[in-house]
N, C-alpha and C positions, 0 to 999 in steps of 0.2 A: 765438894764441899758439903751440902745439902743430901748428896746420897751418904757420907763417912756420917754429919753428925744421924742419920737414919737409921743406920746400922750400929751406932752408940747406944742410940734409946733403944732399939731393940734386946740390943745384948743387955743393955741395965735392966730392962724389963723381965727379961728370959728367967724364969725361976731357976736357980742353982747355978747363973752363968758367972761367970768370971773372967776379967779383962785378960787376961794369961798372954802374954806373948805369942806370936803364931810365926810359925815358919813362912816364908815367899811364897804367895800363889794358895796356902792355904786359906781357909774361909773358917770364921771362928763361927762354932756353932753357936754361938748364941744370938748372929744374925740371920739363922736362917726361917723361914716365916714356917707357919704350916699352911701348905696349899691345898686348897679344895677346888671345886669346879667351879664354882662362883668365882674365886680368885684370877683362875684364868679363862671367863666367860662363858663357858660351857652347859648348860644345862644340865641338870639332874637328870636321869633315866625318866624317873617318875614323873617330873615335870616337861618332858618330850610327849610323853605317852599322854598326860592331860589334855595337852595343845590339841596332840592330832585328834583326840575322841572329840574336840570340843569345833574343829575344823569338820571332820566327819560326820558331826551332826547337821550341821549348816549348809552342808553342800545338799543340792535336790534329789531325790530320790531317782533314782532308775528306773524305768518303766519294766515289767518282765518284758522279756521276748515273746512271750505268748499274747501281750496286750499288745507291742507293735506290729506282730504278723497279722493280728486282727485289723488295724489299722490301714495297715498296707492293702490289704486284701478286700477292704472296703472301699478304699481309693481307686484302687484299679479295676474293680469288676464293674460291668456296664450297668447302667439305670435300669430297674425293672419293667418289663416292656418295650425297651426301647432295643432296634437291629441295626445292623451293618456298622457296628460299633461305636453310632452316634448318639448320646442320650438325647438330644434335640427331635429323634426320629424315631417315632413310638409305634410301633405295630407288632407282627409276629412274623418269627420263621416260619417257612415253607419248604423248602429245599428244591429238589427236582419239580419239574412239570413238563410231564413229555405232550408232544403235540401231536395232534389229531392225523396231519398231515405234513409230509416230508419240510423241513425246513424250519417248522413251529416248533417251539419246549422253552426253556427257561432252567439254567442249573442257578442252582441259589437262591429262590426266588423268595419274595417278601410282600407280607401284605402291611400297607403303610396305612396307618389311621389320621395321623396327625404329624405334622412338621412346623420345628420352631414354634409351637404354641397353634398354629393354625390349622383348623380340623378340616380332612376331606371329607364329602358330604357322603362318598363312601368307599372302602379302603381300594387303593390302588394296587395291583399286582403286578408288581416291576423284579428286577434285581436291583442290586445293592448300588452301582454305577449308578443308576437313573434316579433311585431315592436321595443319594447324596447331592445329584445336580438338581434336584429338585428343591432340595431343603437350600443349596446355595443361590438357586434364585429364590426364593422367599427370603431370605436375609437380605442380598443385595440388591434385588430387582422388585419383588413385588412390595415390602414393606414400604420401603422410601419411597414407591410411587404412591402410593394411599397415604402415605404418612398420617396426619393426625383427621383426617379427613371421615366422619361418622364414629371416632371414636378409636380407629384402626381396623385393620382386618381382622375376621375372627374366623372362616370359614373359605372355602373355593370350593365349586363346583365340578366335580371329576364327572367327565362324561362318558371314557374310556381308557381303560389299562390294557392288561395283556387280554387277547384275540387271536387267535389262531387264526388269520385269514392272509388275503391278499391285499395290497395296497387300495385302498378305495372298493373295496371285495369286488374289484374287476377279475371277470376270469381270465386266466393266462397271465396277470401278472405278477412279480417278484410278492418275495412273502412281505408285508409289513414289519416295520419294525414292532408293532403291538405284538404281533406272533410271536417275538424274541424274546417279549417283557422288557424292552426299550424304550418304552415310549408312554405318556399319559395325554388325555387331552383333557381340558377346561375352560369350562363356560362362562360361568359367573363366579363373584367375589362376592360373600356379605359380608358387612360392617357390624360392628358392635353395637350401632344404635337401632339396628334393623333394617336398615336398607339394602340395596344392594347395586350392583354394577355388572352388566352383561356384555359380552359381546357381540351379539345380537341386536339389542336395541340401542347400547349407548357409542359402538364404535364409529370414531367419526365426528362425535357429537357433543359439545362443549366441553366442559372441565371432565366429565368421564369419560371421553372418549381420549382427552389428550394422556390421563391416567393409564388409560389400555395399550397406549400407543408408547407409553414408556413401560408398562411392561414387558409388551412384547420385543420392543430391542433389546430390555436388559437381557433376556433372555439367552440373546445370540451371544454363548460363548460357553455358558455353564453347557447349554444342549448344542449338538449338532446340527440338530434340524430344527428351526420356528416356525412354523407356516402357523398366518393368520387368515382373515377375510380378502387382502389384496392378493394371497396367492393364488384362487381357485374358488370356484362355488363349494365344493366340498369342506370348507371350511368357514364358511358364513358367519358361524353363529359359534366356533370355539378358537381357541389357540391349540397347535398340536405342537408338543414336546418331543423330541427322542434324541439317543445318545449316540445315535451313527457317528461317524466321524469319516472327513473325508481330506484328501491332499490338500484341496483348496483351503479348506478353513471349515468353519459352520457355514450351513447355508439357510439364508433368513428370507423370507417374502412375506 
């Protein structure tokens, strides 16, 4: 009934309309309402364009490809002055170092000046495998052993690194790992308050002696060979670390 009433009302209001009889199935012209996009729930194209423009203005701007490339390059580029692909190892690339005698020499040598913020008293000429082992030991062995004592460790005293010679300089002996750029000797550690821990004076003595022992033990793993005062008379004043590998595991004394 409501639909009929609506149709009659529309017909009555329609200009020039009449309520003449219509045939079955025919729709009287007076009840046909004008159809617009809003009548059927469709926005006009102009309104759609306005809405799209508004959404576009609110959307974050996409950075140009050039800026993205610069950012990616900055993130992947090594830190200035770093070597061996590790930003915590500072130094300079050297390249191939030829040996003066058969069996000596280094391929891809680097001069390391600092490792994880700990300065070397003199640069160590080694290969990258040894530089990375030294960094691992500094992070997991040296720093935890010293802890906050004296404000923490700031420098390590390097006794030797690359040197084309035989083991312990003995005539006829095998070429030392020093002669292959795979070894570094360290004899003392400076703390930030100016105090020092030395292998020669402090090994086996009090708190400093316990710190040195912890350093020595923690190097067994990152390095293949670890020698200290208990090994022989040649190492009474320093630690010898090298990256030689053995089937039986690390050799530590």
